[in-house]
N, C-alpha and C positions, 0 to 999 in steps of 0.2 A: 504494500500500500504506500502511496506517495502522498505526503501531507504538505500542503501549501497554505499557510495561514489557517483559516477555518474550513478551507475546502479540502476534501480528501477524494482521491481518485482510485478506483479499483478496476482492474482489468478482468473481464470475464474469461478471456482467453489469453494465454501466455504468448508473447512474441518469440519467434524463432528467427535468428539471423541466418538467412540462407539466400543465396543468389540463384534464382531460377529464371531462365530465359522464357519469355512468353510473348504472345501477340496481343496487342491492344487493338480493338476494333471500336470505332465510334463515328461521330459526325463532327466535322469542323464547324467553325462559326458561320460558314457559307452554306451549311447543310450537306456538304459533300462527304461521302463515306471515306474513311481512311483505315488502313491496316498497317501497323508499325511493330517492329520487333523492339522489345524493351526487356527489362529484368527486374526482379524483386530485390529489395535490400533486406527486408524482413517480412514475415508473414505470420498471421495468427488465424484462428478459426473465424474471426469476425472481419478481418481486413488485411491490407498489405501496404507496404511503402514501396513505391516503384520509382525507377529512373527511366525516363522516356525521352526520345528525340523529338516527339510530337508535342505541341502545345495543347494542353487540356484545359477545360473550363471547370470552374467550381460548380458543383451539383450536377455535372454531366454524368449520364449513365453510359458506362463503357462495358465491353465484353472482353474477358480475359481467357486466352486459350494457351495451354502449354503445348509447344510444337514437338511432341515426342511420338513417334510411331509405336503403337501398341499392338502386340500380337492378338489376332482374332481367334479366340478359342472359348470353349465352354467355361474353362477355369477363370478367365479374365473378363468374360462377357463379350458380346458380339460387336459392341460399339465402343469408341473411345470415350474419354471423359467429356461431358458436355461443357460448353463455355460457362464461365462464372460471370454473372452480372454484378457490377459494382458501381457505386456512386463516388465521384471525386469529392473528397471532404476538405483537403488542404493542398496548397500548391506552393512551391518554392523554386525559383530559378537558380541554377548552378552552372554558369557558363552557357554553353549551347544546349545543355540538357535541362530537363525539368524533373524535380522531385514531386511526387504526388502521393498523398495518403488517401487510400480508398477504403470504403466500407462495403463489404459484400451484402447484396440485397437479401441473401439467404445464407446464414452462417454455415461454414463447413463442418461436417461431422466426422 
């Protein structure tokens, strides 16, 4: 628990520092769809912190997909992992890249 004055903050899900490449799909400020390769800096069951070459917008809904081929078998299921829908909550520029904190619309299990 982190205490700041009278305000305390508890995380429901623990953050894990892991860099995972992923595709971000969304629409830019002109309404044109984009698909960019990015990576996570950390992730939890409720969200992630990403670094992206594409400029995102606060409150934008984006789709995240991990670009890994999965074997198709009865053991692993017939289809890959569906895209994860997320809302952009915080943004910070870092040179020509953008750091974005996103919240998953449905927490990971």
